[in-house]
C-alpha positions as CSV (number, residue, x, y, z in Angstrom):
1,X,9.6,12.6,3.6
2,X,11.7,10.7,1.2
3,X,12.1,11.5,-2.3
4,X,12.0,9.1,-5.0
5,X,12.0,9.1,-8.8
6,X,10.4,6.9,-11.4
7,X,11.1,6.5,-14.9
8,X,8.1,5.4,-17.5
9,X,10.2,5.3,-20.9
10,X,11.4,8.3,-20.4
11,X,9.1,10.3,-18.4
12,X,10.4,11.0,-15.1
13,X,8.2,11.3,-11.7
14,X,9.4,12.4,-8.6
15,X,7.3,11.3,-5.0
16,X,7.8,12.0,-2.0
17,X,7.1,8.9,0.3
18,X,7.2,8.0,3.8
19,X,10.6,7.1,4.8
20,X,9.7,5.0,7.8
21,X,5.8,3.3,6.5
22,X,6.1,0.7,9.5
23,X,5.9,3.9,12.0
24,X,2.7,4.3,11.2
25,X,1.4,1.1,11.5
26,X,-0.1,-0.1,14.9
27,X,0.3,-4.0,14.4
28,X,-0.9,-4.8,17.9
29,X,-4.0,-2.8,17.9
30,X,-4.6,-4.8,14.0
31,X,-4.4,-8.0,15.7
32,X,-6.4,-7.3,19.1
33,X,-9.0,-5.3,17.4
34,X,-10.9,-5.9,14.4
35,X,-12.3,-2.7,14.1
36,X,-9.0,-0.8,14.5
37,X,-8.4,1.8,11.8
38,X,-6.8,0.5,8.4
39,X,-3.3,1.2,7.9
40,X,-2.3,3.8,6.0
41,X,-2.3,2.3,2.6
42,X,-2.4,5.6,0.9
43,X,1.6,5.9,1.9
44,X,2.9,3.0,-0.2
45,X,4.2,3.0,-3.8
46,X,1.7,-0.2,-4.4
47,X,2.8,-2.5,-7.6
48,X,-0.5,-2.0,-9.2
49,X,0.2,2.0,-9.1
50,X,3.5,1.3,-11.1
51,X,1.9,-0.7,-13.7
52,X,-0.8,1.8,-14.1
53,X,1.2,4.9,-14.2
54,X,3.1,2.6,-17.1
55,X,0.0,2.3,-19.2
56,X,-0.9,5.9,-18.7
57,X,2.5,7.0,-19.7
58,X,1.6,5.7,-23.3
59,X,-2.4,6.7,-23.2
60,X,-3.5,9.7,-25.4
61,X,-4.6,12.0,-22.3
62,X,-4.1,15.4,-24.0
63,X,-7.6,17.2,-23.7
64,X,-9.0,14.2,-21.6
65,X,-10.5,14.0,-18.2
66,X,-9.0,12.0,-16.0
67,X,-10.2,10.6,-12.2
68,X,-8.1,8.2,-9.9
69,X,-9.7,7.0,-7.3
70,X,-8.3,6.5,-3.9
71,X,-5.2,8.0,-5.3
72,X,-2.9,8.1,-2.4
73,X,0.9,9.2,-3.1
74,X,-1.2,10.4,-6.9
75,X,1.5,8.3,-9.1
76,X,-1.1,7.1,-11.9
77,X,-3.1,10.4,-11.9
78,X,0.5,12.6,-12.4
79,X,1.7,10.8,-15.1
80,X,-1.9,11.2,-16.7
81,X,-1.4,15.0,-15.9
82,X,1.9,15.2,-17.4
83,X,0.5,13.6,-20.4
84,X,-1.9,16.3,-20.8
85,X,-4.8,15.1,-19.3
86,X,-7.1,17.2,-16.7
87,X,-6.9,15.0,-14.0
88,X,-8.9,14.9,-10.7
89,X,-7.6,12.7,-7.7
90,X,-9.5,12.0,-4.6
91,X,-9.0,9.7,-1.6
92,X,-10.6,9.1,1.8
93,X,-7.3,9.9,4.2
94,X,-7.0,13.5,4.7
95,X,-2.8,13.0,4.8
96,X,-3.3,11.2,1.2
97,X,-5.1,14.1,0.1
98,X,-2.2,16.6,1.2
99,X,0.5,14.2,-0.3
100,X,-1.1,13.6,-3.4
101,X,-1.2,17.1,-3.6
102,X,2.5,17.6,-2.4
103,X,3.7,15.5,-5.1
104,X,1.4,16.9,-7.9
105,X,2.9,20.3,-7.5
106,X,6.4,18.8,-6.9
107,X,5.7,17.6,-10.4
108,X,4.4,20.9,-11.8
109,X,0.8,19.6,-12.4
110,X,-2.2,21.9,-11.7
111,X,-4.5,18.7,-10.8
112,X,-7.5,18.9,-8.6
113,X,-7.3,16.7,-5.2
114,X,-10.3,15.6,-3.3
115,X,-10.6,14.3,0.2
116,X,-14.1,11.6,-0.5
117,X,-14.9,8.0,0.2
118,X,-15.0,6.0,-3.0
119,X,-18.5,4.5,-1.0
120,X,-19.7,8.2,-0.8
121,X,-18.2,9.8,-3.2
122,X,-18.9,13.6,-3.6
123,X,-17.6,13.6,-7.7
124,X,-19.8,14.6,-10.2
125,X,-18.9,14.5,-14.2
126,X,-18.1,12.1,-16.7
127,X,-14.3,10.8,-17.5
128,X,-12.7,9.7,-20.2
129,X,-10.2,7.9,-17.8
130,X,-11.0,6.5,-14.8
131,X,-8.1,5.2,-12.7
132,X,-7.7,2.7,-9.7
133,X,-4.5,1.1,-8.3
134,X,-4.6,-1.5,-5.6
135,X,-8.0,-0.2,-4.1
136,X,-10.1,-3.6,-5.4
137,X,-8.6,-5.6,-2.4
138,X,-11.7,-5.9,-0.6
139,X,-15.1,-7.1,-2.0
140,X,-16.9,-3.7,-0.7
141,X,-14.4,-1.8,-2.4
142,X,-14.9,-3.9,-6.0
143,X,-18.4,-3.1,-5.8
144,X,-18.0,0.7,-4.9
145,X,-15.2,0.9,-7.3
146,X,-18.0,-0.5,-10.1
147,X,-20.7,1.5,-9.0
148,X,-18.4,4.6,-9.5
149,X,-17.3,3.4,-13.0
150,X,-20.9,3.0,-14.3
151,X,-21.9,6.3,-12.9
152,X,-18.9,8.6,-14.3
153,X,-17.2,6.6,-17.3
154,X,-17.8,8.7,-20.6
155,X,-19.4,6.6,-23.5
156,X,-16.6,6.0,-25.3
157,X,-14.3,5.9,-21.9
158,X,-12.0,3.4,-20.4
159,X,-11.3,2.4,-17.3
160,X,-8.2,0.6,-15.7
161,X,-8.0,-1.1,-12.4
162,X,-4.4,-2.5,-11.5
163,X,-4.7,-5.1,-8.5
164,X,-1.5,-6.6,-7.0
165,X,-3.7,-8.2,-3.7
166,X,-6.7,-10.0,-4.9
167,X,-5.2,-10.5,-8.3
168,X,-7.2,-14.0,-9.0
169,X,-10.6,-12.9,-7.3
170,X,-12.9,-11.9,-10.1
171,X,-15.4,-10.0,-7.7
172,X,-14.4,-6.9,-9.6
173,X,-15.3,-8.2,-13.1
174,X,-18.6,-9.6,-12.0
175,X,-19.5,-6.1,-10.1
176,X,-18.6,-4.2,-13.7
177,X,-20.7,-6.7,-15.9
178,X,-23.8,-6.2,-13.3
179,X,-23.7,-2.5,-14.2
180,X,-23.6,-3.7,-18.0
181,X,-20.0,-3.0,-18.3
182,X,-17.1,-4.8,-20.1
183,X,-13.9,-6.1,-18.8
184,X,-10.8,-7.4,-20.4
185,X,-7.8,-8.6,-18.0
186,X,-4.2,-8.6,-18.8
187,X,-1.1,-10.1,-16.9
188,X,2.3,-7.6,-15.5
189,X,4.5,-8.3,-12.8
190,X,6.4,-5.1,-10.7
191,X,9.7,-5.6,-8.5
192,X,8.3,-4.7,-5.0
193,X,11.4,-5.1,-2.4
194,X,13.5,-7.5,-4.5
195,X,10.3,-9.6,-5.1
196,X,8.2,-10.0,-8.4
197,X,4.8,-9.3,-7.7
198,X,2.2,-10.7,-10.4
199,X,-0.2,-7.6,-11.1
200,X,-4.2,-7.8,-12.6
201,X,-4.8,-5.0,-15.1
202,X,-8.3,-4.7,-15.8
203,X,-10.1,-2.7,-18.7
204,X,-13.4,-1.7,-18.4
205,X,-15.6,0.0,-20.8
206,X,-19.2,0.0,-22.0
207,X,-18.7,-1.8,-25.5
């Protein structure tokens, strides 16, 4: 593990990240087997997660219930917790859950971390903020995120979804609108390994 520090306008966050991520990816298996397990996407600090963390560093989180969907390393959820939110984070990967919990502890955050799949979430209750960073890269996940938000977003709440992979795809917007939700989009850019990456930030709400 390698500790990395992020600064969001004076709010400092430390994350434990995988030092050699390529060691966890079986490239040959992915090329030869369409049913091979997904790479450990949870282990990467995605551009969308940094954009979402920056957004949450300015959000009014104190006293708010917050959930991070497919949390991976937990960056956005940790920022929300440091800003005073009551945060629940979940991911389908048991390794991701363990690392998210370790990262929350590293930053002194008391958060709930749950292993569950967005397609069959074992999460109850309403949230003031629903967060998702780079988890809508697949049409099925777009639908699952929209369904989760429709079931768990408080009447005056906001969902923020940052995406750096399918930035031109309108599947998430259409899936949210099918549930009666409203979606607005903004564009951002993040540096990733020396390259400038476009990020789409989508705000979802009821009214």
